C-alpha positions in Angstrom: -0.5 0.3 0.0 1.7 3.2 -1.1 1.9 5.4 2.0 -0.8 8.5 2.0 0.0 12.4 1.9 -2.6 13.3 3.5 -1.1 15.3 6.0 -4.2 15.1 9.0 -3.9 11.2 8.6 -0.3 11.3 8.5 -0.8 13.3 12.1 -3.2 10.7 13.3 -0.8 7.8 12.3 1.9 9.6 14.1 -0.4 9.8 17.6 -1.5 6.0 17.0 2.3 5.2 17.2 3.6 7.3 19.7 0.1 6.6 22.1 0.2 2.9 24.0 -3.6 1.7 22.3 -2.4 -1.3 22.8 -5.7 -1.6 25.7 -7.9 -1.1 22.5 -8.8 -3.8 19.9 -6.8 -3.5 16.9 -10.2 -4.0 14.4 -12.1 -1.0 16.5 -10.8 1.6 14.3 -13.5 4.0 14.8 -12.9 3.8 19.0 -8.9 4.5 17.9 -10.2 7.5 16.1 -12.2 9.3 18.3 -9.7 9.0 21.0 -6.6 10.0 18.9 -8.6 13.2 17.9 -9.7 13.5 21.7 -5.8 13.8 22.8 -4.6 15.8 20.0 -7.2 18.5 20.8 -6.3 18.3 24.4 -2.4 18.4 23.2 -3.3 21.4 20.7 -4.7 23.3 23.8 -2.2 22.8 26.7 0.4 23.7 24.2 -1.6 26.5 23.6 -2.0 27.4 27.1 1.5 27.4 27.4 3.2 29.0 24.7 0.3 31.7 24.1 1.4 35.3 25.3 0.9 36.5 28.5 -0.8 40.4 28.3 2.3 42.4 29.4 2.3 44.8 32.6 2.2 48.4 31.6 6.0 49.8 30.6 8.1 51.7 33.4 11.9 52.7 34.8 13.6 49.6 35.9 14.2 49.2 39.8 16.6 47.8 42.0 16.4 44.0 43.5 13.9 43.8 46.5 12.7 47.4 46.6 12.2 48.4 43.3 11.8 51.6 42.5 11.2 53.0 46.0 14.5 54.3 46.7 13.5 56.6 43.0 10.7 58.0 44.1 10.2 62.0 44.3 8.4 63.7 47.3 6.1 65.7 44.8 4.9 62.5 43.5 2.0 64.2 41.2 4.8 66.0 39.3 6.8 62.9 39.3 3.9 61.0 38.0 3.6 63.0 35.3 7.0 62.8 34.1 6.7 59.4 33.9 4.0 59.7 32.0 5.7 61.7 29.6 7.8 59.2 29.3 6.3 55.5 29.2 3.0 56.8 27.9 -0.4 56.8 29.7 -0.2 54.1 32.3 3.0 53.5 34.3 4.3 50.4 36.6 6.0 50.8 39.3 7.5 48.0 41.4 7.0 49.6 45.0 8.8 46.6 46.8 6.5 44.1 47.5 3.3 46.1 46.0 2.9 46.8 42.2 1.8 50.5 41.9 -0.1 51.8 38.4 0.2 54.9 37.8 -2.9 56.7 34.7 -1.8 60.1 33.4 -5.2 60.0 30.8 -8.7 60.3 30.8 -9.1 57.6 28.5 -7.6 55.3 30.7 -9.7 56.6 34.0 -12.7 56.4 31.9 -11.9 52.4 31.5 -11.2 52.2 35.3 -13.9 54.2 37.0 -16.3 53.8 34.6 -16.1 50.5 32.0 -14.5 48.7 35.4 -15.9 50.8 38.1 -16.8 47.6 40.7 -13.3 45.8 39.9 -11.7 48.9 41.0 -14.2 49.8 43.7 -11.7 48.7 45.6 -9.2 50.6 48.3 -5.2 49.1 48.7 -5.7 50.7 52.5 -2.5 51.6 54.0 -1.5 51.1 57.9 -1.2 54.6 58.4 -5.3 54.6 57.4 -6.5 51.9 59.3 -5.4 52.9 62.2 -6.8 57.0 61.5 -10.2 55.0 60.7 -11.1 52.9 63.0 -9.3 49.7 61.5 -10.9 50.5 58.0 -13.7 51.3 59.2 -15.1 54.7 57.7 -16.2 55.8 54.2 -13.4 55.7 52.1 -11.7 52.8 53.2 -14.1 50.5 53.8 -14.1 47.4 51.2 -17.0 48.0 48.3 -20.3 45.9 49.6 -22.7 45.2 51.7 -20.7 47.4 54.4 -19.7 50.2 52.5 -23.2 51.2 50.6 -24.8 50.9 54.1 -22.2 54.0 55.0 -22.9 55.4 51.8 -26.6 56.0 52.1 -26.0 57.1 55.5 -23.5 59.8 54.6 -25.2 60.5 51.2 -29.0 60.5 51.7 -28.9 60.7 55.8 -26.3 62.9 57.0 -25.4 65.1 53.9 -28.5 65.4 51.6 -29.7 68.5 51.0 -32.5 68.7 53.7 -29.6 67.3 56.0 -27.7 70.7 55.6 -30.6 73.3 55.0 -32.0 72.1 58.6 -28.2 73.0 60.1 -27.8 76.4 58.2 -28.5 78.3 61.1 -25.4 76.7 62.6 -22.7 77.5 59.8 -24.7 80.8 58.9 -23.4 81.5 62.5 -19.8 80.5 62.1 -19.4 82.6 58.9 -20.7 85.3 60.6 -18.5 85.3 63.9 -15.4 85.2 61.3 -16.4 88.7 60.1 -16.4 90.0 62.9 -13.0 88.8 63.7 -11.9 89.7 60.4 -13.2 93.6 60.8 -11.7 93.7 64.3 -8.4 93.0 62.7 -9.0 95.2 59.3 -5.5 96.5 58.1 -3.5 94.0 60.0 -1.9 90.8 58.3 -4.3 87.5 58.3 -2.8 84.0 57.4 -5.8 83.4 55.3 -5.5 79.8 55.6 -5.5 79.5 59.2 -8.4 81.9 58.9 -10.6 79.7 56.7 -9.7 76.5 58.6 -10.4 78.0 62.0 -13.8 79.1 60.3 -14.6 75.8 58.9 -13.7 73.5 61.9 -16.1 75.6 64.1 -18.8 75.2 61.2 -18.2 71.0 60.7 -18.0 71.0 64.6 -21.1 72.6 65.2 -23.1 70.7 62.5 -21.8 67.3 63.8 -22.3 68.1 67.5 -24.1 72.2 68.1 -21.2 73.0 69.8 -18.6 76.0 69.7 -16.0 77.2 70.8 -15.8 81.3 71.7 -13.1 84.0 72.8 -9.3 83.3 72.5 -9.9 79.6 73.7 -11.4 79.1 69.9 -8.2 80.6 68.3 -6.2 78.2 70.4 -8.1 75.0 69.9 -8.9 75.5 65.7 -4.9 76.3 65.3 -4.2 72.7 67.7 -6.5 70.6 65.7 -4.9 72.2 62.1 -1.9 71.2 63.2 -3.4 67.8 64.4 -4.8 67.2 60.8 -2.4 68.5 58.5 0.5 65.5 60.8 -2.3 63.0 60.0 -2.7 63.8 56.4 1.1 64.1 55.8 1.4 60.6 58.1 -1.0 58.9 55.2 0.9 60.0 52.6 4.2 59.3 53.6 5.8 56.4 52.0 5.9 53.8 54.6 7.5 50.4 54.9 4.7 48.5 55.9 3.1 49.2 53.3 5.5 48.1 51.1 6.5 44.5 52.6 3.6 43.5 54.5 5.5 40.9 56.4 7.2 43.8 58.4 4.0 45.6 59.1 3.8 44.1 62.7 6.9 45.7 63.3 6.1 49.5 62.3 9.8 50.2 61.6 9.4 53.6 60.7 6.9 54.2 64.0 4.0 55.8 61.5 1.4 53.7 62.8 2.2 54.1 66.8 2.2 58.3 65.7 -1.2 57.6 64.3 -3.0 56.1 66.5 -1.4 58.9 69.0 -3.2 61.5 66.8 -6.4 59.8 66.2 -6.8 59.3 69.9 -7.2 63.0 70.2 -10.3 62.7 68.4 -11.5 59.5 69.4 -11.1 60.7 72.9 -13.7 64.1 71.4 -15.6 61.8 70.1 -17.2 59.6 73.0 -17.4 63.0 74.6 -20.0 64.1 72.6 -21.8 60.4 72.2 -21.8 59.9 75.8 -23.9 63.6 76.8 -25.6 63.0 74.1 -26.9 59.5 75.2 -27.1 60.8 78.5 -29.3 63.3 77.3 -31.5 61.5 74.9 -32.0 58.9 78.0 -33.9 61.3 79.7 -32.1 61.9 83.1 -32.7 65.3 83.2 -36.2 64.2 82.1 -35.9 65.6 78.6 -35.2 64.2 75.3 -32.9 64.9 73.2 -34.0 67.8 70.8 -30.1 69.1 68.9 -30.4 68.9 65.0 -27.0 67.8 64.3 -24.9 65.0 62.6 -24.3 63.3 65.9 -28.0 63.3 66.6 -28.9 61.8 63.1 -26.4 59.3 63.3 -27.4 58.0 66.8 -31.2 57.7 65.4 -29.9 55.9 62.2 -28.2 53.7 64.7 -31.1 52.9 66.6 -33.5 52.3 63.6 -30.6 50.9 61.4 -31.0 47.7 59.2 -30.1 44.9 61.8 -28.1 42.9 58.5 -25.7 45.7 58.3 -25.9 47.6 61.4 -24.8 51.4 61.9 -22.5 50.4 64.9 -20.9 53.3 67.3 -17.2 52.3 65.8 -18.8 53.4 62.6 -20.2 56.3 63.6 -17.0 57.7 65.0 -15.4 56.5 61.7 -17.8 59.2 59.9 -17.1 61.7 62.3 -13.5 61.1 61.8 -14.3 61.5 57.9 -16.1 64.5 58.4 -13.5 66.3 61.0 -10.3 65.4 59.2 -11.7 65.4 55.5 -14.2 68.5 55.3 -11.5 71.0 57.0 -8.0 71.1 56.0 -9.4 70.3 52.5 -11.8 72.8 51.8 -9.6 75.8 53.7 -6.9 74.6 51.6 -8.8 75.5 48.3 -10.0 78.5 49.7 -6.8 79.3 49.9 -5.3 78.6 46.8 -8.5 80.4 44.9 -7.7 83.7 47.0 -4.2 83.8 45.9 -5.2 83.0 42.4 -7.2 85.7 41.7 -4.8 88.4 43.8 -2.8 87.4 41.4 -5.8 87.8 38.4 -7.1 91.5 39.3 -9.5 91.4 36.6 -10.6 87.9 37.8 -11.1 89.6 41.6 -13.2 92.7 40.2 -15.4 90.4 38.5 -15.8 88.4 41.5 -16.9 90.8 43.9 -19.1 92.8 41.1 -21.1 89.8 40.6 -21.3 88.7 44.6 -22.1 92.6 44.8 -25.1 92.8 42.2 -26.8 89.9 44.0 -26.5 90.6 47.0 -26.6 94.5 47.6 -24.4 96.6 48.9 -26.4 96.7 52.4 -26.8 93.2 53.0 -24.4 90.1 53.8 -24.4 87.0 52.1 -26.8 84.3 53.0 -26.4 80.7 51.7 -29.5 81.1 49.3 -27.4 84.1 46.7 -24.9 81.5 46.1 -27.3 79.8 43.2 -27.2 82.9 41.4 -23.1 83.3 41.2 -22.2 81.9 38.4 -19.1 83.3 38.2 -17.6 82.5 41.8 -18.5 78.9 40.5 -16.5 78.9 37.8 -13.7 80.5 40.1 -14.2 77.0 42.4 -13.9 74.9 39.3 -11.0 76.7 38.0 -9.4 76.9 41.3 -9.9 72.6 41.8 -8.4 72.1 38.0 -5.3 73.2 38.6 -5.2 72.5 42.6 -7.1 69.5 43.3 -7.4 69.1 46.8 -6.5 65.2 46.2 -4.2 65.5 43.4 -4.0 61.9 43.2 -7.3 61.0 44.9 -7.8 58.2 46.8 -5.8 55.3 45.5 -8.0 52.1 44.3 -7.3 48.2 43.8 -8.2 46.0 41.5 -10.4 42.8 43.2 -9.4 40.7 40.2 -6.5 40.8 37.6 -7.2 43.1 34.7 -6.6 44.1 31.4 -6.7 48.3 31.1 -5.3 49.6 27.8 -3.9 46.0 27.0 -1.9 46.0 29.8 -2.4 43.6 32.7 -3.3 45.5 36.2 -2.3 42.3 38.8 -5.1 42.1 41.7 -4.3 44.1 44.6 -2.0 46.6 42.7 -1.9 50.3 44.4 -3.7 52.1 41.1 -2.8 56.0 41.3 -4.9 57.9 39.5 -3.5 61.8 38.4 -5.9 63.7 38.5 -3.4 66.9 38.6 -2.0 65.3 35.6 -4.7 65.2 33.4 -6.2 68.4 34.3 -3.7 70.3 33.1 -3.1 68.7 30.0 -2.1 70.2 27.1 -3.8 67.7 24.9 -7.2 68.3 26.0 -6.9 72.3 28.0 -6.2 75.4 25.8 -4.0 77.1 28.1 -3.2 74.8 30.6 -1.3 76.7 32.8 -3.2 79.7 32.8 -5.7 80.8 35.3 -9.1 80.8 33.9 -12.4 81.2 35.1 -14.2 82.0 31.9 -13.4 78.5 30.5 -16.0 76.9 32.8 -18.8 79.3 32.4 -19.6 78.4 28.7 -19.8 74.7 29.1 -22.0 73.2 32.2 -21.0 69.6 31.6 -18.2 70.0 33.4 -19.3 69.4 36.8 -18.5 67.7 39.4 -20.2 64.7 39.1 -16.8 62.9 37.3 -18.6 62.0 34.0 -16.1 64.2 31.6 -12.5 62.4 32.4 -10.7 65.6 31.7 -12.2 67.0 34.4 -13.2 65.1 38.3 -11.3 66.5 40.8 -13.5 64.9 43.7 -13.4 61.4 41.6 -15.7 59.4 39.2 -17.9 56.1 40.2 -19.2 54.5 43.2 -16.1 55.7 45.6 -16.7 59.6 44.6 -16.7 62.1 47.1 -19.8 61.9 49.3 -18.7 65.1 50.6 -19.1 67.2 47.0 -22.8 68.8 48.1 -21.3 70.0 51.4 -18.2 71.3 50.0 -19.4 73.2 47.3 -21.7 75.1 50.2 -19.2 75.9 52.6 -17.0 77.0 50.0 -19.2 79.1 47.8 -20.7 80.7 51.0 -17.5 81.3 52.9 -15.3 82.7 49.7 -18.5 84.5 48.7 -18.6 86.2 52.2 -14.7 87.1 51.9 -15.1 89.1 49.0 -18.7 90.7 49.7 -17.6 92.1 53.3 -14.0 92.8 52.3 -11.0 94.0 50.2 -7.5 91.9 50.1 -3.8 92.7 49.5 -1.1 91.6 50.0 1.6 93.1 52.6 4.1 95.6 51.3 7.1 95.0 49.9 6.2 91.1 49.8 5.3 89.3 46.6 2.8 86.4 46.4 4.0 82.9 44.6 1.5 80.4 44.5 3.6 76.8 44.5 1.8 73.5 45.4 3.2 71.2 48.4 2.3 67.9 47.5 0.2 65.6 50.4 -2.4 63.1 50.0 -4.0 66.8 50.4 -2.8 69.7 48.2 -1.4 72.6 50.2 0.0 76.1 49.6 3.4 75.5 49.8 4.3 79.1 51.5 1.3 80.3 53.4 -1.4 83.2 52.2 -0.6 86.3 53.9 -3.0 89.2 53.4 -4.4 92.7 54.5 -8.2 92.2 54.6 -10.4 96.0 54.6 -13.6 96.6 54.8 -15.6 97.1 52.0 -19.3 98.0 53.0 -20.0 101.2 54.1 -22.6 100.1 57.1 -20.5 98.9 59.9 -23.3 97.6 61.4 -23.3 95.0 59.3 -19.5 93.8 60.7 -21.1 93.4 64.1 
């Protein structure tokens, strides 16, 4: 018989020769063929699995053994990450000890992560400092995505920070802003640290909304200054590179002492929270024969705790973690943004004049700003948007972490990696923005799609997707109300012989490197308005 030239038959014959079919009857050609085809398919499948080229990791700079790229990190991470993006592309990999870091400098890649794969990236890579500051990661920022996080988000957005709740505590905000006006009037003609004064005001606004309390007189200044330093130290520790995060096996040793320092700072807040909760429970318990009538966030939270879902209850630990979020996340961030905004307007006198004229036209020269006025101030809103474009208060947002290995932009993003979204670089990218380094609020006046919702991935200073900031409504109200009041009630100028420099100091919260110091002078003719 002549040998066949059919390639398939040759392949089958070869398999028949190589594989031990002796246990199959030689006459049963059909069985031999079926088994041959089955094993041929299995071999092809295994060969494909073994030889198939893996989806590569993103490009990035070479590191050193064990430490990876850690020795080369620049303290100004937002600019360092931007420079890496310019060299390696819109998505970059860094080896940070045992941890893979992924840097995103592109709106299209940010969309893939925060919209197309939102659920996969809805978790956080919680740093040890974050756990220490938030009762083991029990707050809304660090809690893993799931039923517990959804409960906390619902409490924040629908109960504590809803428009109805914020309206109900407006009198508390109004009182604190008016107190600030009176204090600044008493210091007219003298140098004022704008950041400190803004923090002092917002600290009192937040704490009065939380539990109805406020601090008066000299104690007011000293306590707020102490807390500003505490909040600043806390955010600095959150942004500080920690060996425990990059080598989890060493976390128990806390080699840099970061966790110990954070516990010490957090204890200051915890003592206050415990006292306030105990006082409120004592009143609610009827020991004095009266029920609590306080309309503040603490009362809302206690009511939610008592009437919440039994499957995912709001515990006292959750409650204190949310209070911590409010005190730390709602003070330094807004006061720093006001400082940047006023500094940019001082450097752009035409912008400052236009904003003051708008406020004067809406409010009048014989009235004080009320929160209801801020909805009629589109130019000042544009100032806020432009400030957050140039100086996003969380320049890298809060890092995300994929719950499973995922392909993004044809690259592998490993499960558990730390993903940095460089919103600071995206919002300054010359391909996305005209004159990106120029402070120009006008760009937002005719483009309403650039809002704070995070739907446009060229502009999303509060993040996007499920894990965007829960306090946007409060941040907007506080910023607009306080800045409008400062512009309406006073003129501002730099001290004689001083030069205003707007330089940023990187941290998990962005701030001015040199504090903004200005001299206020009253604008309103009626002195009784300042009382």
